[in-house]
N, C-alpha and C positions, 0 to 999 in steps of 0.2 A: 808466620812459622809457616815451614814445609811442612806437609804431614811423612810421616816417617814412620814405610809399613814393617821393619825390623823393629821398630821400640813395639809396634803396637802387638806386635806378634808377641814382644818378652813380654808386656805388662799384663796381656790375657793369660798366658804360664802360671804368671809370677800370681794372679788373683789365684786361678783356678785352685793351685796348688795351696796358699796359706789359706784364704777364705775360709772363713766356719759358722757363725752365724755371726760376728760384730763387723762393723767397718775398717779394712786398711788403711792403717795413715802413713802418709808418705814416703813410697815404693819409693826404694833409693835401687837403680840404676848402675852399670859399674860405665863409665864410657858420657855420661846423660846427666844434666844438672837437675835440677827440679822444680823447674820453669820447666822447661824441658818436657819431664814425665806429664808434670801436671796437665799439661795442656794439650798432650796426646790423651790421657783421663777425660777429660771433660769430652774430649770429641766423641770416645768412645762411647760414653754415655750416650751425647748425640747420635749417635748414631746403632742404637738401642742395644751395644753389646755386652753393657754394665746395667747395671741398675738406681745405681745411684754415682755421685760427685757432689765434694761439697770442699768450698774452698775457702777458706778464710786463715788473710794475711798471708806470709807461708807457709803456714797449713795447708795440710788436702787429704781425703778419705778417699772410696772408692767401696760403694757395694760389689754387688757378687756380679757372676757372668748372668746375664741372659742363657733363656733357651736360645736363643739367635747368637748370643757368643758361645755356648756353646756347642752351637752345629757350627760355627766362624773355625772357632781354635780346633774342630777337633777332623775339621780337613787339611790345616797347615800345623800338624803340632810335630806330625813325623820332619825331621830333616827333609831327609830327602826328597818331600813330598815337597817342601820351603824353599828348598833349594831349585828342583828343577822348574817350579812356578816360576819364582822370578826369572832365570832364565830366559824361561819363553818369552813372557814380556820385556824383557830390555832386549832379548833379541830378534821383537816379532814390536817394537815401539808401542806397545800397549800402556796405558797410561796403568799406571798405579793403584786406581780408583777401587773400593769395599768392592762393586758387582765384581769389575772384571778379575779379580783375584780371585775371590768365591768359585767362580765358572771357572780360569784358568784350575785352581785344586782342585775342583769336583774332577775337572778330564782327566788332571792327573791322579788321581786316583782311583778312577771307573777303568782304566786302563789300570794299573796293577792287579786292580780286580781280577781283569777280564785273564790276566795274567797266569795267577795266583790259582783260577778254576781253570783254565785251562788246561797247568801243570799237576792238577790234583784228580783229570780222567781221564 
């Protein structure tokens, strides 16, 4: 199965919004089947962005975001930042690897920060 960074972003945003203190079970996302969502939750756990993933038959549950998960979602939460990041990656032919997404998103955020600071002076 191919990794879908748009789905990963959606999953992380849902976990951030809905997780309180117990696992979230069987996250549902429009246009994605449960097996695809479960697979992506599993690889998010592998990447250290969520702290727990359990699957039993057709059921799955996820835990909270890790510190790294929060750091990552903070960089890509804004739709404009996400769209600029993905556009740059596509135009430059860069792989949609987690480290590359983090670097590009960080550069986009840094540039927006510079513009914001400059406009305040």
